[in-house]
C-alpha positions as CSV (number, residue, x, y, z in Angstrom):
1,M,0.0,0.0,0.0
2,E,1.3,3.4,-0.8
3,S,2.1,5.7,2.1
4,E,-0.7,8.3,2.7
5,Q,0.9,11.6,3.7
6,G,0.3,15.3,4.4
7,W,2.4,18.2,5.6
8,R,2.9,20.3,8.7
9,T,5.5,22.6,10.1
10,K,7.9,20.8,12.4
11,G,6.2,21.0,15.8
12,G,3.0,22.5,14.2
13,R,-0.5,21.4,15.2
14,T,-2.2,21.7,11.8
15,F,-2.0,19.2,8.9
16,H,-2.2,20.2,5.3
17,N,-3.1,18.2,2.2
18,D,-1.0,20.5,0.0
19,P,2.7,21.4,0.7
20,S,2.1,24.7,-1.2
21,C,-1.1,25.6,0.7
22,D,-1.6,29.3,0.7
23,W,-2.5,29.4,4.4
24,L,0.5,27.4,5.4
25,H,2.8,29.9,3.7
26,K,0.9,33.0,4.8
27,D,1.3,31.9,8.4
28,Q,5.0,31.3,7.8
29,N,5.4,34.8,6.3
30,R,3.4,36.4,9.1
31,L,5.8,34.9,11.6
32,R,8.8,36.1,9.7
33,V,7.3,39.7,9.5
34,I,6.9,39.8,13.3
35,G,10.4,38.5,13.9
36,K,9.5,35.0,15.0
37,A,11.4,31.9,14.0
38,T,9.7,29.6,11.5
39,H,9.9,25.9,11.2
40,E,10.5,23.8,8.1
41,V,7.6,22.1,6.4
42,V,7.8,18.4,6.9
43,E,5.9,15.3,5.5
44,V,3.6,13.5,7.9
45,R,2.6,9.9,7.4
46,W,-1.0,9.6,8.6
47,A,-0.3,6.2,10.1
48,D,2.1,7.9,12.5
49,V,-0.5,10.5,13.7
50,S,-2.8,9.7,16.6
51,P,-6.5,10.7,16.4
52,G,-6.9,14.3,17.5
53,Q,-3.1,15.1,17.5
54,L,-3.3,17.4,14.5
55,Q,-6.1,19.7,13.3
56,P,-7.0,20.0,9.6
57,C,-6.2,23.2,7.7
58,D,-9.3,25.2,7.1
59,H,-8.2,25.8,3.5
60,C,-6.6,22.7,1.9
61,C,-8.7,20.3,4.0
62,A,-12.0,22.0,3.3
63,P,-14.6,20.1,1.2
64,A,-14.3,22.5,-1.8
65,W,-10.5,21.9,-2.0
66,L,-10.9,18.2,-1.6
67,E,-13.6,18.1,-4.4
68,R,-11.4,20.2,-6.7
69,H,-8.5,17.8,-6.2
70,G,-10.6,14.6,-6.5
71,R,-10.4,13.6,-2.8
72,E,-14.0,14.1,-1.7
73,H,-16.0,11.5,0.2
74,R,-19.6,11.1,1.3
75,A,-20.5,13.6,4.0
76,D,-20.8,10.9,6.7
77,E,-17.6,9.1,5.7
78,K,-14.1,10.1,6.5
79,P,-11.0,8.7,4.8
80,C,-8.8,6.6,7.2
81,L,-6.2,3.9,7.5
82,V,-7.3,0.7,9.3
83,M,-4.8,-1.6,11.0
84,S,-5.4,-5.3,10.2
85,D,-2.9,-8.2,10.3
86,D,0.0,-5.7,11.1
87,E,-0.7,-3.7,7.9
88,W,-2.5,-0.4,7.3
89,W,-5.3,-0.5,4.7
90,R,-7.0,2.5,3.0
91,G,-10.6,2.8,3.9
92,T,-13.4,5.1,5.2
93,L,-15.0,5.4,8.6
94,V,-18.1,6.7,10.3
95,W,-17.5,7.6,14.0
96,E,-20.1,6.6,16.6
97,P,-21.6,9.8,18.1
98,V,-20.2,9.3,21.6
99,R,-17.4,7.5,23.4
100,R,-18.3,4.0,24.7
101,A,-18.2,3.0,28.3
102,D,-14.5,1.9,27.9
103,G,-13.7,5.6,27.1
104,L,-12.7,4.9,23.5
105,W,-14.1,6.2,20.3
106,W,-15.4,3.5,17.9
107,A,-16.2,3.7,14.2
108,T,-17.7,1.5,11.5
109,V,-14.8,1.1,9.0
110,T,-15.0,-0.1,5.4
111,Y,-11.9,-1.1,3.5
112,D,-10.6,-3.5,0.9
113,K,-8.1,-6.1,2.1
114,K,-6.5,-8.6,-0.3
115,G,-9.4,-8.4,-2.7
116,Q,-12.1,-8.6,0.0
117,H,-14.5,-5.8,0.9
118,V,-14.5,-5.6,4.7
119,T,-16.9,-3.7,7.0
120,E,-16.4,-3.9,10.8
121,V,-16.4,-1.9,13.9
122,R,-13.0,-0.8,15.3
123,S,-11.7,1.3,18.1
124,Q,-9.6,4.4,17.8
125,H,-6.5,2.3,18.4
126,D,-6.8,0.6,15.0
127,I,-7.7,3.7,13.0
128,R,-5.6,6.6,11.7
129,A,-6.5,9.7,9.6
130,R,-5.4,9.9,6.0
C-alpha cells in the first residue's frame, strides 16, 4: 500500500493536504514579519498520527478543496487507515456519536483487504486519519 501523507510545520498542530497551501505559507510569512522563528515544512505519514493530534487546515482540507482535487468522500464518511494483520489498509469510517463505556471512540470502517471488501467496527486504536 502506498504511504498516505500530508504536511505540517515541524512542531506544528495543523496538517495540510498540500505542501504549497496558501494558508501554510501565509502563516510562515506572518511569523517572519513579526520577527519570530519559522519551522520547516515536513511530511507527515497519517499512520504515525494519533487521532486528534493534528487539526485539519481550514483551506486545503476544506470540502471545496478536496472536491477540486478529486479527494471528496460522502459527508458521513471520513478517509482513514485501518490496522489489520499488522498492515495499514486504506478505507473510510463513520464515527459513533459518543465514546463508549470503555472511554474509547469507535467507528464503522470499510476497507478493501486482499481483494475482500471488509466492513467492521473498530476502536480508535486501529484507525488513523489519512
